[in-house]
C-alpha positions in Angstrom: 0.0 0.0 0.0 1.8 3.1 -1.2 -0.9 5.7 -1.0 -1.1 7.9 2.1 -4.9 8.5 1.7 -5.6 4.8 1.6 -3.2 3.9 4.5 -4.4 6.5 6.9 -8.0 6.2 5.8 -7.9 2.5 6.8 -6.4 3.6 10.1 -9.5 5.9 10.6 -11.8 2.9 9.9 -9.9 0.8 12.4 -10.1 3.4 15.1 -13.8 3.9 14.4 -14.5 0.2 14.9 -12.6 0.1 18.2 -14.5 3.2 19.3 -17.8 1.6 18.7 -16.8 -1.6 20.5 -15.9 0.4 23.6 -19.0 2.5 23.5 -21.3 -0.5 23.1 -19.7 -2.3 26.0 -20.0 0.8 28.2 -23.6 1.3 27.2 -24.3 -2.3 28.2 -22.7 -1.7 31.6 -19.9 -4.2 30.9 -17.3 -2.1 32.6 -14.3 -4.5 32.5 -14.9 -5.2 28.8 -15.5 -1.6 28.1 -12.2 -0.6 29.8 -10.2 -3.2 27.8 -11.8 -2.0 24.5 -11.3 1.6 25.4 -7.6 1.0 26.1 -7.3 -0.6 22.7 -9.1 2.3 21.1 -7.0 4.9 23.0 -3.7 3.2 22.1 -4.7 3.0 18.4 -5.7 6.7 18.4 -2.3 7.6 19.9 -0.5 5.5 17.3 -2.4 7.1 14.5 -1.8 10.6 15.9 1.9 9.7 16.2 2.2 8.5 12.6 0.7 11.7 11.4 2.5 14.1 13.7 5.9 12.5 13.5 6.0 11.2 9.9 3.3 12.4 7.6 2.9 16.0 8.7 6.6 16.8 8.7 7.0 15.1 5.2 4.0 17.2 3.9 5.4 20.4 5.4 8.8 19.7 3.9 7.3 19.0 0.5 5.1 22.1 0.5 7.1 24.5 2.5 4.0 25.1 4.7 4.5 24.7 8.4 1.1 26.3 9.3 -2.2 25.8 7.6 -3.7 22.3 7.4 -1.2 20.5 9.5 -1.3 23.1 12.3 -5.1 22.8 12.4 -4.9 19.0 12.5 -2.5 19.1 15.4 -4.8 21.4 17.3 -7.7 19.0 16.7 -5.5 16.1 17.9 -5.0 18.1 21.1 -8.7 18.6 21.5 -9.3 14.8 21.0 -6.6 13.9 23.5 -8.2 16.1 26.1 -11.6 14.3 25.5 -9.8 10.9 25.6 -8.4 11.8 29.0 -11.8 12.8 30.3 -13.2 9.6 28.9 -10.5 7.7 30.7 -11.5 9.3 34.0 -15.2 8.5 33.4 -14.2 4.9 32.6 -12.2 4.6 35.8 -15.1 6.0 37.8 -17.5 3.6 36.0 -19.6 6.7 35.1 -21.4 5.4 31.9 -23.5 8.5 31.5 -20.4 10.8 31.5 -18.4 8.5 29.3 -21.2 8.2 26.7 -21.7 12.0 26.7 -18.0 12.6 26.1 -17.9 9.8 23.5 -20.7 11.6 21.6 -18.6 14.8 21.5 -15.5 12.8 20.5 -17.4 11.1 17.7 -18.5 14.4 16.2 -14.9 15.7 16.4 -13.5 12.6 14.8 -16.0 12.6 12.0 -15.3 16.3 11.1 -11.5 15.8 11.6 -11.4 12.6 9.5 -13.5 14.2 6.7 -11.0 17.1 6.5 -8.0 14.8 6.5 -9.4 12.3 4.0 -10.9 14.8 1.6 -8.2 17.5 1.7 -5.0 16.9 3.6 -4.3 13.3 2.6 -5.1 14.0 -1.1 -2.9 17.0 -1.0 -0.1 14.9 0.5 -0.5 12.2 -2.1 -0.4 14.9 -4.8 2.6 16.8 -3.6 4.7 13.9 -2.5 4.1 11.6 -5.5 6.3 8.6 -5.4 7.9 9.8 -2.1 4.5 9.0 -0.6 5.4 5.3 -0.6 8.4 5.8 1.7 6.2 8.0 4.0 3.7 5.0 4.3 6.6 2.7 5.0 7.9 4.9 7.8 4.4 5.1 9.3 4.0 1.4 9.0 7.3 0.9 10.9 6.1 3.3 13.6 2.8 1.4 13.9 4.6 -1.9 14.1 6.9 -0.6 16.9 3.8 0.6 18.8 2.0 -2.7 18.4 5.0 -4.7 19.7 5.7 -2.3 22.6 
């Protein structure tokens, strides 16, 4: 897979699936299962953010000469999502399903808007400006993901 859009888009789908699993378990009051599923979701989100922030965004910025703009906005949105993830973690520990589900609803809206912008704008721009170099960006992201999954 040499296409940034495809690779990171699949990552979004995987995170979405993990998110739904955790939310369903919490809604069913299965706290231990919900916590395990939430931890898997949270870890995958952090890995995805890391791949973007440490590999794809710098490569995009280098290729375009833009250090602000779209990557800066995506980093700010990552910070917002991390804040919500921390609040969800607290609700999870406290076994507060109502609080958790309210926060997860907010996170879902943020993720949907964020993913739309990345998939329909930033990733396509990255594929366009990086051309064949995009394949090495995907390889570096895959290596980072592999390192996270074996940690």
